[in-house]
Residue, then its C-alpha position, 0 to 999 in steps of 0.5 A: x136267047x141271051x146266054x150270058x143274061x140268062x146264066x146271071x138270072x139262074x145264079x141270082x134265083x139259086x142266090x136267093x133259094x139259098x138265101x131262103x133255105x138259110x133263113x127257113x133254117x133259123x131259129x125265128x127268135x135268135x138275132x142271126x135270123x135278122x141277118x139272114x132275113x136280110x140277106x134273103x130280102x136283098x137276094x130277092x131284090x137283086x133277081x127282081x131287078x134282073x128279071x125286070x131288066x130282063x124283060x124280053x129274055x123272060x118273055x121268050x122263056x114264058x112263050x117257049x113254055x106256052x107253045x110246049x105245053x099246047x103241043x104236048x096236049x095236042x099230041x095227047x089228043x092226037x095219040x088218044x083218036x089215033x091219028x098220032x102216035x106215042x112217041x110223038x107225045x111223049x118226045x113232045x113231053x121232054x121238049x115241055x120239061x126242059x121249056x120248064x126248067x129253063x124258065x123255073x131256073x130263072x125263078x121267072x113265074x109264068x105270068x106276071x100280067x093278069x091274063x088277057x081275055x084271048x088268054x083266059x079262053x085257051x086256059x077253059x079249053x077242056x083239054x085231056x090230062x096227061x100222066x097227071x099234068x094238068x093244063x094251067x088254069x086260073x083258080x077261084x077266090x075262094x080256093x085261093x083263100x082256102x089255099x092262105x087257111x090252109x098255109x097260115x095254119x102250116x106254113x112249111x112250104x113256100x105257098x107261091x109255089x104251090x100245085x095249080x096256083x102257077x098264075x097266081x104266084x105273084x099273089x101269093x108270093x105277095x101274101x107270104x111276104x105280108x105274113x112273115x113281116x107281120x109274124x117277125x113284128x109280133x115277134x118285136x113287139x114281144x121281144x120288146x115287152x120281155x125286156x121291159x119286163x126283166x128290166x122291170x123285175x131287175x130293178x125289183x131285185x135291187x140289181x137294176x140293168x143286170x138282165x141276164x142274172x133275172x133270166x137265170x134266176x127265172x130258169x132256177x125258179x122254174x127247176x125248184x117247181x119242177x122238182x116240187x111238183x114231181x115230189x108232190x106228185x111221187x106222194x110227197x109234202x114239200x113242206x112240213 
């Protein structure tokens, strides 16, 4: 393993995660959201370019995960059959966990290419689950569409990190980016329309260009309307 390149990948992934957290912490209606989005985009691009430049290293990490997962499954099957020990299985599980952690720390997905026939056969083997861990598997188009629909209604997590959909990370990451861009475009359109309405009202009020004053007037109107509604609801009358 090329330690220097590995450390660089880990640092770039950490930077992308920090940028992602900062972006989602921002108010999407605030101007600062766009600055945070730019930082996140730059961090994501830097990581993607570094992963591509270190394809050999990433490939080694992936093969290590796949091999460790297979060894853990074999050790589990052997322990169940009585031809192996649970201590051997636990040791294999620790190796697998370390291999996965090393890969995840770089931000690289387990697979970045279509699964070949030989890999498909391996994934379709009916392996025994062990301690809640499930072998990686391809999901149906219906499963993926259902996941996308659930995420659209509650986009509170990164959809590409959904457990059980590891082999579809790139597709889901692209989908999240598309949805976020569409939301950003809608917000931009709504903001332009709102600005146009405020400008038109400022013109009608004879304070052309003074959008801030229009906003203040509208806030006063909302407060007055709220007070009037509360007064009426308590049995009073606004006008004699």
